NURO-319183 format. One record per residue (C-alpha): residue in three letters; x, y, z; residue number from 0. Coordinates in steps of 0.05 Angstrom, whole numbers, plus 5000, padded with zeros to 4 digits. Example, Ala and Ser with C-alpha at 12.3 -4.5 7.8 and 13.67 -1.06 7.14 Angstrom:
<nodes>
+-----+------+------+------+-----+
!  aa !    x !    y !    z !   i !
+-----+------+------+------+-----+
! ALA ! 5246 ! 4910 ! 5156 !   0 !
! SER ! 5273 ! 4979 ! 5143 !   1 !
+-----+------+------+------+-----+
</nodes>
This chain:
<nodes>
+-----+------+------+------+-----+
!  aa !    x !    y !    z !   i !
+-----+------+------+------+-----+
! UNK ! 2356 ! 1197 ! 1180 !   0 !
! UNK ! 2400 ! 1243 ! 1150 !   1 !
! UNK ! 2475 ! 1251 ! 1142 !   2 !
! UNK ! 2474 ! 1302 ! 1198 !   3 !
! UNK ! 2436 ! 1270 ! 1249 !   4 !
! UNK ! 2477 ! 1203 ! 1239 !   5 !
! UNK ! 2540 ! 1231 ! 1253 !   6 !
! UNK ! 2503 ! 1267 ! 1318 !   7 !
! UNK ! 2489 ! 1190 ! 1340 !   8 !
! UNK ! 2555 ! 1163 ! 1330 !   9 !
! UNK ! 2585 ! 1220 ! 1368 !  10 !
! UNK ! 2552 ! 1210 ! 1431 !  11 !
! UNK ! 2555 ! 1136 ! 1430 !  12 !
! UNK ! 2629 ! 1156 ! 1425 !  13 !
! UNK ! 2625 ! 1193 ! 1490 !  14 !
! UNK ! 2585 ! 1140 ! 1522 !  15 !
! UNK ! 2644 ! 1086 ! 1506 !  16 !
! UNK ! 2694 ! 1135 ! 1525 !  17 !
! UNK ! 2660 ! 1150 ! 1597 !  18 !
! UNK ! 2646 ! 1071 ! 1615 !  19 !
! UNK ! 2721 ! 1057 ! 1600 !  20 !
! UNK ! 2743 ! 1126 ! 1634 !  21 !
! UNK ! 2701 ! 1114 ! 1701 !  22 !
! UNK ! 2745 ! 1038 ! 1722 !  23 !
! UNK ! 2807 ! 1077 ! 1701 !  24 !
! UNK ! 2785 ! 1128 ! 1747 !  25 !
! UNK ! 2767 ! 1083 ! 1802 !  26 !
! UNK ! 2827 ! 1042 ! 1794 !  27 !
! UNK ! 2871 ! 1109 ! 1813 !  28 !
! UNK ! 2834 ! 1131 ! 1858 !  29 !
! UNK ! 2838 ! 1063 ! 1898 !  30 !
! UNK ! 2912 ! 1070 ! 1888 !  31 !
! UNK ! 2919 ! 1147 ! 1916 !  32 !
! UNK ! 2884 ! 1119 ! 1974 !  33 !
! UNK ! 2925 ! 1061 ! 1990 !  34 !
! UNK ! 2993 ! 1105 ! 1983 !  35 !
! UNK ! 2963 ! 1153 ! 2032 !  36 !
! UNK ! 2945 ! 1095 ! 2087 !  37 !
! UNK ! 3008 ! 1055 ! 2081 !  38 !
! UNK ! 3049 ! 1094 ! 2114 !  39 !
! UNK ! 2997 ! 1088 ! 2176 !  40 !
! UNK ! 2991 ! 1024 ! 2168 !  41 !
! UNK ! 3067 ! 0995 ! 2156 !  42 !
! UNK ! 3086 ! 1035 ! 2222 !  43 !
! UNK ! 3027 ! 0994 ! 2260 !  44 !
! UNK ! 3047 ! 0936 ! 2231 !  45 !
! UNK ! 3125 ! 0938 ! 2255 !  46 !
! UNK ! 3148 ! 0897 ! 2307 !  47 !
! UNK ! 3155 ! 0951 ! 2376 !  48 !
! UNK ! 3228 ! 0947 ! 2414 !  49 !
! UNK ! 3223 ! 0913 ! 2481 !  50 !
! UNK ! 3223 ! 0959 ! 2536 !  51 !
! UNK ! 3286 ! 0976 ! 2573 !  52 !
! UNK ! 3283 ! 0941 ! 2644 !  53 !
! UNK ! 3286 ! 0979 ! 2705 !  54 !
! UNK ! 3352 ! 0976 ! 2738 !  55 !
! UNK ! 3372 ! 0976 ! 2817 !  56 !
! UNK ! 3420 ! 0982 ! 2856 !  57 !
! UNK ! 3434 ! 0951 ! 2932 !  58 !
! UNK ! 3463 ! 1020 ! 2951 !  59 !
! UNK ! 3408 ! 1055 ! 2988 !  60 !
! UNK ! 3454 ! 1112 ! 2986 !  61 !
! UNK ! 3430 ! 1126 ! 3064 !  62 !
! UNK ! 3500 ! 1111 ! 3094 !  63 !
! UNK ! 3534 ! 1184 ! 3091 !  64 !
! UNK ! 3616 ! 1178 ! 3075 !  65 !
! UNK ! 3641 ! 1194 ! 3141 !  66 !
! UNK ! 3720 ! 1193 ! 3164 !  67 !
! UNK ! 3726 ! 1142 ! 3227 !  68 !
! UNK ! 3792 ! 1145 ! 3264 !  69 !
! UNK ! 3828 ! 1075 ! 3275 !  70 !
! UNK ! 3843 ! 1050 ! 3344 !  71 !
! UNK ! 3920 ! 1051 ! 3363 !  72 !
! UNK ! 3953 ! 0990 ! 3330 !  73 !
! UNK ! 3902 ! 0972 ! 3281 !  74 !
! UNK ! 3926 ! 0929 ! 3228 !  75 !
! UNK ! 3911 ! 0935 ! 3154 !  76 !
! UNK ! 3863 ! 0893 ! 3123 !  77 !
! UNK ! 3853 ! 0852 ! 3049 !  78 !
! UNK ! 3779 ! 0843 ! 3025 !  79 !
! UNK ! 3777 ! 0791 ! 2970 !  80 !
! UNK ! 3725 ! 0800 ! 2912 !  81 !
! UNK ! 3662 ! 0778 ! 2934 !  82 !
! UNK ! 3642 ! 0710 ! 2910 !  83 !
! UNK ! 3571 ! 0677 ! 2887 !  84 !
! UNK ! 3537 ! 0617 ! 2885 !  85 !
! UNK ! 3508 ! 0585 ! 2819 !  86 !
! UNK ! 3455 ! 0625 ! 2795 !  87 !
! UNK ! 3464 ! 0686 ! 2828 !  88 !
! UNK ! 3525 ! 0708 ! 2791 !  89 !
! UNK ! 3488 ! 0760 ! 2743 !  90 !
! UNK ! 3441 ! 0822 ! 2736 !  91 !
! UNK ! 3378 ! 0786 ! 2734 !  92 !
! UNK ! 3335 ! 0800 ! 2792 !  93 !
! UNK ! 3307 ! 0728 ! 2819 !  94 !
! UNK ! 3245 ! 0713 ! 2865 !  95 !
! UNK ! 3198 ! 0648 ! 2883 !  96 !
! UNK ! 3133 ! 0632 ! 2866 !  97 !
! UNK ! 3150 ! 0557 ! 2894 !  98 !
! UNK ! 3198 ! 0530 ! 2946 !  99 !
! UNK ! 3266 ! 0520 ! 2909 ! 100 !
! UNK ! 3244 ! 0540 ! 2840 ! 101 !
! UNK ! 3285 ! 0612 ! 2825 ! 102 !
! UNK ! 3251 ! 0653 ! 2768 ! 103 !
! UNK ! 3270 ! 0718 ! 2734 ! 104 !
! UNK ! 3235 ! 0788 ! 2731 ! 105 !
! UNK ! 3227 ! 0801 ! 2651 ! 106 !
! UNK ! 3232 ! 0878 ! 2656 ! 107 !
! UNK ! 3270 ! 0888 ! 2730 ! 108 !
! UNK ! 3349 ! 0874 ! 2745 ! 109 !
! UNK ! 3411 ! 0897 ! 2785 ! 110 !
! UNK ! 3455 ! 0943 ! 2752 ! 111 !
! UNK ! 3519 ! 0895 ! 2761 ! 112 !
! UNK ! 3517 ! 0828 ! 2794 ! 113 !
! UNK ! 3498 ! 0831 ! 2871 ! 114 !
! UNK ! 3564 ! 0799 ! 2897 ! 115 !
! UNK ! 3599 ! 0854 ! 2850 ! 116 !
! UNK ! 3558 ! 0905 ! 2873 ! 117 !
! UNK ! 3569 ! 0887 ! 2945 ! 118 !
! UNK ! 3654 ! 0900 ! 2945 ! 119 !
! UNK ! 3658 ! 0978 ! 2947 ! 120 !
! UNK ! 3594 ! 0975 ! 2995 ! 121 !
! UNK ! 3633 ! 0927 ! 3043 ! 122 !
! UNK ! 3699 ! 0959 ! 3031 ! 123 !
! UNK ! 3666 ! 1030 ! 3057 ! 124 !
! UNK ! 3627 ! 0994 ! 3111 ! 125 !
! UNK ! 3691 ! 0967 ! 3137 ! 126 !
! UNK ! 3741 ! 1030 ! 3133 ! 127 !
! UNK ! 3689 ! 1066 ! 3167 ! 128 !
! UNK ! 3683 ! 1020 ! 3225 ! 129 !
! UNK ! 3746 ! 1042 ! 3257 ! 130 !
! UNK ! 3778 ! 0974 ! 3271 ! 131 !
! UNK ! 3827 ! 0972 ! 3214 ! 132 !
! UNK ! 3885 ! 1026 ! 3194 ! 133 !
! UNK ! 3865 ! 1013 ! 3130 ! 134 !
! UNK ! 3826 ! 0971 ! 3082 ! 135 !
! UNK ! 3847 ! 0954 ! 3010 ! 136 !
! UNK ! 3816 ! 0909 ! 2952 ! 137 !
! UNK ! 3845 ! 0849 ! 2938 ! 138 !
! UNK ! 3865 ! 0858 ! 2866 ! 139 !
! UNK ! 3910 ! 0920 ! 2888 ! 140 !
! UNK ! 3928 ! 0893 ! 2955 ! 141 !
! UNK ! 3997 ! 0865 ! 2983 ! 142 !
! UNK ! 3986 ! 0815 ! 3036 ! 143 !
! UNK ! 3966 ! 0850 ! 3099 ! 144 !
! UNK ! 3957 ! 0814 ! 3173 ! 145 !
! UNK ! 3882 ! 0802 ! 3162 ! 146 !
! UNK ! 3844 ! 0779 ! 3100 ! 147 !
! UNK ! 3763 ! 0773 ! 3094 ! 148 !
! UNK ! 3729 ! 0730 ! 3044 ! 149 !
! UNK ! 3653 ! 0728 ! 3030 ! 150 !
! UNK ! 3608 ! 0686 ! 2985 ! 151 !
! UNK ! 3541 ! 0706 ! 2967 ! 152 !
! UNK ! 3493 ! 0644 ! 2979 ! 153 !
! UNK ! 3430 ! 0673 ! 2958 ! 154 !
! UNK ! 3393 ! 0746 ! 2940 ! 155 !
! UNK ! 3318 ! 0733 ! 2918 ! 156 !
! UNK ! 3246 ! 0758 ! 2935 ! 157 !
! UNK ! 3207 ! 0696 ! 2965 ! 158 !
! UNK ! 3126 ! 0704 ! 2948 ! 159 !
! UNK ! 3113 ! 0630 ! 2971 ! 160 !
! UNK ! 3082 ! 0680 ! 3031 ! 161 !
! UNK ! 3052 ! 0747 ! 3039 ! 162 !
! UNK ! 3075 ! 0798 ! 3051 ! 163 !
! UNK ! 3137 ! 0775 ! 3003 ! 164 !
! UNK ! 3207 ! 0781 ! 3036 ! 165 !
! UNK ! 3269 ! 0793 ! 3012 ! 166 !
! UNK ! 3326 ! 0742 ! 3035 ! 167 !
! UNK ! 3404 ! 0753 ! 3033 ! 168 !
! UNK ! 3448 ! 0697 ! 3053 ! 169 !
! UNK ! 3525 ! 0713 ! 3055 ! 170 !
! UNK ! 3578 ! 0673 ! 3081 ! 171 !
! UNK ! 3646 ! 0710 ! 3115 ! 172 !
! UNK ! 3716 ! 0680 ! 3125 ! 173 !
! UNK ! 3773 ! 0709 ! 3165 ! 174 !
! UNK ! 3833 ! 0689 ! 3153 ! 175 !
! UNK ! 3904 ! 0704 ! 3179 ! 176 !
! UNK ! 3933 ! 0743 ! 3122 ! 177 !
! UNK ! 4012 ! 0723 ! 3134 ! 178 !
! UNK ! 3995 ! 0643 ! 3137 ! 179 !
! UNK ! 3930 ! 0632 ! 3100 ! 180 !
! UNK ! 3891 ! 0603 ! 3164 ! 181 !
! UNK ! 3819 ! 0605 ! 3179 ! 182 !
! UNK ! 3810 ! 0640 ! 3248 ! 183 !
! UNK ! 3731 ! 0654 ! 3240 ! 184 !
! UNK ! 3669 ! 0641 ! 3195 ! 185 !
! UNK ! 3600 ! 0661 ! 3197 ! 186 !
! UNK ! 3548 ! 0657 ! 3151 ! 187 !
! UNK ! 3496 ! 0719 ! 3146 ! 188 !
! UNK ! 3424 ! 0705 ! 3144 ! 189 !
! UNK ! 3378 ! 0766 ! 3132 ! 190 !
! UNK ! 3309 ! 0775 ! 3120 ! 191 !
! UNK ! 3264 ! 0833 ! 3106 ! 192 !
! UNK ! 3191 ! 0846 ! 3092 ! 193 !
! UNK ! 3176 ! 0884 ! 3022 ! 194 !
! UNK ! 3127 ! 0932 ! 3033 ! 195 !
! UNK ! 3088 ! 0911 ! 2972 ! 196 !
! UNK ! 3097 ! 0849 ! 2924 ! 197 !
! UNK ! 3132 ! 0867 ! 2868 ! 198 !
! UNK ! 3196 ! 0886 ! 2848 ! 199 !
! UNK ! 3212 ! 0954 ! 2865 ! 200 !
! UNK ! 3189 ! 0930 ! 2937 ! 201 !
! UNK ! 3235 ! 0880 ! 2933 ! 202 !
! UNK ! 3293 ! 0922 ! 2910 ! 203 !
! UNK ! 3281 ! 0967 ! 2970 ! 204 !
! UNK ! 3276 ! 0912 ! 3013 ! 205 !
! UNK ! 3340 ! 0888 ! 2986 ! 206 !
! UNK ! 3379 ! 0950 ! 2998 ! 207 !
! UNK ! 3356 ! 0951 ! 3069 ! 208 !
! UNK ! 3382 ! 0881 ! 3076 ! 209 !
! UNK ! 3448 ! 0900 ! 3053 ! 210 !
! UNK ! 3454 ! 0954 ! 3105 ! 211 !
! UNK ! 3433 ! 0904 ! 3159 ! 212 !
! UNK ! 3488 ! 0859 ! 3133 ! 213 !
! UNK ! 3546 ! 0908 ! 3131 ! 214 !
! UNK ! 3526 ! 0926 ! 3195 ! 215 !
! UNK ! 3539 ! 0850 ! 3222 ! 216 !
! UNK ! 3591 ! 0840 ! 3183 ! 217 !
! UNK ! 3630 ! 0904 ! 3207 ! 218 !
! UNK ! 3606 ! 0885 ! 3276 ! 219 !
! UNK ! 3635 ! 0807 ! 3270 ! 220 !
! UNK ! 3701 ! 0831 ! 3245 ! 221 !
! UNK ! 3717 ! 0881 ! 3297 ! 222 !
! UNK ! 3699 ! 0826 ! 3345 ! 223 !
! UNK ! 3740 ! 0770 ! 3313 ! 224 !
! UNK ! 3801 ! 0825 ! 3323 ! 225 !
! UNK ! 3794 ! 0831 ! 3391 ! 226 !
! UNK ! 3786 ! 0765 ! 3409 ! 227 !
! UNK ! 3852 ! 0746 ! 3366 ! 228 !
! UNK ! 3892 ! 0788 ! 3404 ! 229 !
! UNK ! 3871 ! 0764 ! 3467 ! 230 !
! UNK ! 3887 ! 0694 ! 3444 ! 231 !
! UNK ! 3952 ! 0707 ! 3416 ! 232 !
! UNK ! 4015 ! 0715 ! 3460 ! 233 !
! UNK ! 4049 ! 0776 ! 3483 ! 234 !
! UNK ! 4121 ! 0774 ! 3459 ! 235 !
! UNK ! 4175 ! 0767 ! 3514 ! 236 !
! UNK ! 4225 ! 0824 ! 3511 ! 237 !
! UNK ! 4302 ! 0801 ! 3512 ! 238 !
! UNK ! 4323 ! 0802 ! 3585 ! 239 !
! UNK ! 4257 ! 0794 ! 3622 ! 240 !
! UNK ! 4249 ! 0723 ! 3655 ! 241 !
+-----+------+------+------+-----+
</nodes>
């Protein structure tokens, strides 16, 4: 073998060796490039997704239009205390029953405010429009008035223990003499409204209907009691009369 042929074979061997060394490196770079492209897509799917925002509902169905009512002659003023709530019903959670006596809360449905808090402006509006009082004031901004009304939310939940489900609203109402703080009349309203479907949205609609029924009932109750107290109270005797 001459010198020129030996140099050619050595050069060919060097090229083959370099190729064997380059191919793994090329494969490694290709793998790294592919991983860099896939990483953003994978990281987006691996990150935890935020929880969906809950759907929120109000007790005001918006069906009652604001209309002006003229108070009856001699109508007195009424102070309405902020409604209280029984334990378990003082939050924004929408509650339901699947088993008797066991309250649960929906995960993705809630009230915009605690139900007792939502009842306050609705009650003020209903009593003002009822016409039995000259003016109706919230207790936080009111001076002592002739009459005073206290309310307590006892229960508001959707009952799935029977089908179709139904919403139960229970509120205790107490009418007092605003001057002496003497209790004059008390009543517990228990209103049940069937839901159109067995889901929380239909339950919210039924709760709005139950609230409207309660507002009408408590307005009638106050009107009856005011008339009754007017009949009970003795008529003042003028001086000089026998």
